[in-house]
N, C-alpha and C positions, 0 to 999 in steps of 0.2 A: 355572379357563377362565380359558385361555389366555387375556393378553393382549394386545388385539391390534396388530399396527406400529401406529406414526405414521406419518404420509403429511409428505413434503416434498414442494407441489408447485409449480415452474419453469414457466415460457413464456419463449420464447426465439427472437426474432421472424427471427434471420439469422445466416448462418454464422458473424461474428463472437461472435455471440450463443452461438452452438450450443460455441465452444469455448474463453470469459468461464464456459459451463454441464458443460462437462465436469469442467474444472480447478478449478468449483465443488464440486461431487459426490463428490469423491475429496479434497476436504478434511474434508468435512464426514461424512463416514463413520467420518472420528476421535471427532466427538461424538454422530455417527448413525447405529450403525453396525447398526439392524438395522430402520434406516428403508428405506417404498414413497419414491419417484422418479419424478413424473411429471408428468404435461401435456404441454406439448409440444418438442419440442427434435429437434435433429438427429443425424447420425449418430454426430458423439463424446458423443453424451452419452444415446445410445441403448448405447454401445462400456462405457461404465461404468454398464449396466447400468436408462439410466433409462427408463421408458412414456412413449409419446408418443402421444396420443392422436391428432393433425391430420399434415396435409405439413406442416415447419414454410418451407418452400418458399410456401407457401399463403396467407403472413400481411408476408414480403419483398413491398411493393408503395413505392413515392415520394410523396414529392411530399404538395403539396394532391387535387390533380384527378384522381390515377392510380387509385386508391384508389376515387375512388367506383365505379367501372367496378366493382369487387370488392365495393362492400358487402356488398350481403345475403346471404353468404356470410359477409362480416369483422366483419359483427354478431350471427350465427346461432355462430362457435367461439367467440364470445369467450361469449355467450349461457349457452354449453353448462358456456364456464368457469365460468363463476359459479354457476350452477345443482350443477352438480355438488359445487366445494369450499366453498357456503356449508352443504350436504348435508352431505358430513361431513367436516370441521374441520382441515384438515390442520391440522402444526404452525407452521406458517409460510408465504404465497405472498408467492414473487423474483419478480420482474418480469424480466428479460435484456434492458436494452436497447427496441428498442419504444414509447416513449413515450406514439404517438399508440393503440394496443392497450393498453397493459398499465395505462393509471392508468385506466380507465373501469372495471378488474380491480381492483383495486388500494385503492377509493375503493370501491367494491360488499364486498368482502369485509371492508377495514378496519373499513367501519361496522358487523357482525352481533362486531366485535369481535374478527378473522382478524391474527392484526401479517401484517406488509409489507414489506418491503425494496422495492426497486429498487435494481440490481444496474446502472450505467454510466449517468450524470447523463446527460438530455438538456442541449443546447445553451439553457437558460435562463438562463444568464450570457452570451448573445450572441441571442439572440434570442427576442420573447415571454415578456420576462422575470415578465411578470404572470403568468402557468405558477405562479410560484412558493409562493402563496396556497393552489391545489388540489393543492401538491405537500404544505405540510404538512398539510392534512384527509385526505391519504390514507398518507402511506408515513411507517411508523416506525419505519424506516432507510432512509439515504440511499450510496449503495457509490462510489467515484469513483474511477478510474485515474483523473486526473492532476492534482497539487497543488493547483492552483488553483480546479478548481470545485468542490475541501470547504472551502478558502475561503470563496470566495459561498454556499454553502451554510448554512459561522458565522457568518455578517455574517446572515443570516437568518432564526437559529434552528433551522433542522431538523440532527435528528441525521443525522452522519456521521463515517465513517470513510476515509480516504485508504486506496484500498488497494498501489497501481501498478498496472501493468500486470504479466499474466502473458505478454503479448510480447516486454517485458522479460528474464527469466528465460528463456524459450523457448529466441531467439535467439542466439546467442550474440555476445561482445564484438565478435570476432575474426574477421569468418566467410575464408571459405576459397572465393575464390572459383574458380578451376582444380581445387580437386573437381567444386565445383559443377556448373563447367562437362566435364565428365572425366561424371559421370554426366549430363547431360543430350543428349549425343555434339555437344558443341560446339565449333569449331575451338577450342582452345586460343592459337592467337595472334590472335589477330581478335574487333575489335568483340561487344561485347551490347546492346539497347537493347529491352526487357525495355515491352514495353504492354499496361494495367493496363484498360482500358476498362468494367471495375466485375463487381459476382460476381448484379447485378440482371437484369435478361429487361430493362425499361425503360431500365436503365443503356448497358450495351451497343447496346439497340436505339438511341441519344442520342449512342452516345461513338467506332463501334465503328469508324467506316466516317472519322470526324477523325482520331483515330490511325492508323488504316493508311493514309492519303494520309498525315501527317505523315511513319510510316516513308519510308515513297516517296517526300516531299522528302531526309531528311536519308538517306538509302541513296545518293544522285547527288553528294549533296556525303563523304559515306565510303565509300571500295568495297568495301570487304569489311566492310559491318557487317551484322553477325544477328539476324534480328529472334527474338524469343518474345513472346508470348502465352501464357498460364496460362490453361487456361478454372478458374471454380471448381468447375464440376460437367458431369454429361452432359448436360445441354438448355445450359448455356454455350456448351460443346465446337458440341453440334451447331447452336448457332445463330452462331454465328463460323466453322464449314464454309462456313456458306452466302453469311453475307455475304465467307467471303474465294476464295469460285469465281469473285467477280467480277474477279478479282484476281490479279497477278502474286503469285503463290509462291514465288519463286527462293529466295531466302534469309530465310524466314517458317516461322518452328516454334512450330507451336500446343500444346497437350500439354494431361493433363489433371489439373484439382488446380497440383499438384507449385509452389504461386504461393511460395510459402519458400527454394525449389529454383533457379528464376525469374531471382527478383529478385540472391540471395549469389554468382550464376552472370552477374551483370549490371555492364557500365559505369557505365550513367544506367537512369534509367524513364522514364517520364510513364504518368500515374495517372491514375483520378480520383479527385479531396478524399475523404478519411472516413479506414476505418481503415486501407487500403492504405498510404499515407503515415507515416503510425507507423512499417506493418514497413520500408518503408524508408529514413526512420531507423537505428531498428534492425537494419540493412545496411550500414549507413552510403555508401548512393547519394548518388548526384547526386544528385538529380531535378527534372521538371515535373509540377507541381499542375494537373487542369481541374477542371474541369464542366460538365457543359448541364444547363438544366432547358426545361421545355416555355417559351414566353412569357409563358404565364400564367399556370406555378406561382413562374413566376420571382419575373415581378410581383407575382403577390400575397405574394413571400417578400424584397424584398430592399428593401422598407420597414422589418420589423422585426430587421433585425442591427443590432446592438449592436457587435461587432468587428469588427479594424482586417484581421479576419489569415481565414482559413477554414480555415488546413491547418493540425495539430498539432504540427509541428515549429513551424512558426513562433510558435503560440501559445505551445506550452511557452520557447520565447528569446524572446518577449515581441519581436524584433525580423522583419526579411522573409529570412528566412534560403534558404529555396528559390522562382521564380518562382513565381505563383498569374494565371491566365489566366482569368480568370470568364468562358462565357452572352459577352455579345457581343469579349471582348477572346480567344474564344479560338477564330480564326482560323489555317489552316492554317500561312501569314508568320509568328505571332507564335510560333507551338508549335516549326516545324521550328527559328526563328532560336535560342529558350532551350532544345530540345535539344540542337543543335548546344553547344551551349558548355555542356554539360552534361558533353557526355560527353570534349571537350577540358580536364575543370575546368585550369583552373594556380590551383591553389585550394585543389586536393582534401584533401593534409593538415590544409591548417587546418579544411575544412568536418566531415573525419575525429573529430579532435579534438573540437569543436564539440561534435556527433552523441555520442562514444562521454561527454561528460556528464551529459548527456541521460539516455542510456541507466542509468546508475544512478541517477541519480534514480530511473527507473521498477522499476529491478531488485530489485525484494522481491519477497516470497510471495506473490503475491497470495491463491490459494487458499486456503491457513491462514490469514491476516488475513482476509477475508472471514468468512472461515469459522467463525473465532471472535469475529469481531462479531457473525453469526448467532446463534447457541449463547446469548451475555452478553445479549440480547434478548429471549431468549423460553424457560430457562431459568429 
């Protein structure tokens, strides 16, 4: 009788998790070549042969308040996942990011003897540090992308492996802005500002108009400025098209996906805080980091924040390397001034050198390191 193929269950909740999941699956195939990879994932994971039972986009919700609107659907999906893998008993369950969704799954499956891994540390080192107690009870292995995260888990006796960040291996140490401009059809002799208001619908709703207003103001200061906006997916592309329809688009280029190419082509980037700040750092670009939440969500969040910085470049450097303008500080005037400085950065070479050093720290074979750690856990 033929032995059934082992199952490796993975749940990723957004685009950055999809990228990590695809890289991880490639590494895991070296140890589990006959395994079935399934759960929830996006197009990159599916391109690696992953079976996704729900649309990943449905998990991409923001903050504390916004998920309440979709709570019944999220609870149903989570219940389906727990029921399925309690019955099927996968070799391992891997939750990639999305801690508010994955933590309950991990605890439930861990409770019935299934090995659980969480890939991408929640920001427990920065805020709501009491969550570490729940993590210790539900996760057999934490995989962190950043070195200071691993130190925090070691201090709290949680099994952990720092794996580096896959993006650090995928993004070149020396970006080629001229080639990127050519591929995007941009004028090689004119400066480029990349606007990145987020990958989720709620983020774009909160940030896009603000960023576009800043883009218009900065365009009045830099006469030949070109604006490029990469939309994370088709839904965001349509959303941004609607927002742009009420504005002057003469110097604006909206592109579907191609975010890395847009960043590589840019002279500066205005971005919503998150993984994008890391990507901008790896592309060695001057940037301005900004973010807004709904007032209620921000009021709930701010009291729990334990770190002086919100962006990854500043956290890695442990100093304010790039400006952060958050919530009420994210005004058109403040952002315009900061972006103008970024575009005419008089210490660009020093910034590039700093970013190159941080790039090297993260440039490990993440998928291979993570997959080896998982194989050691379950074999």
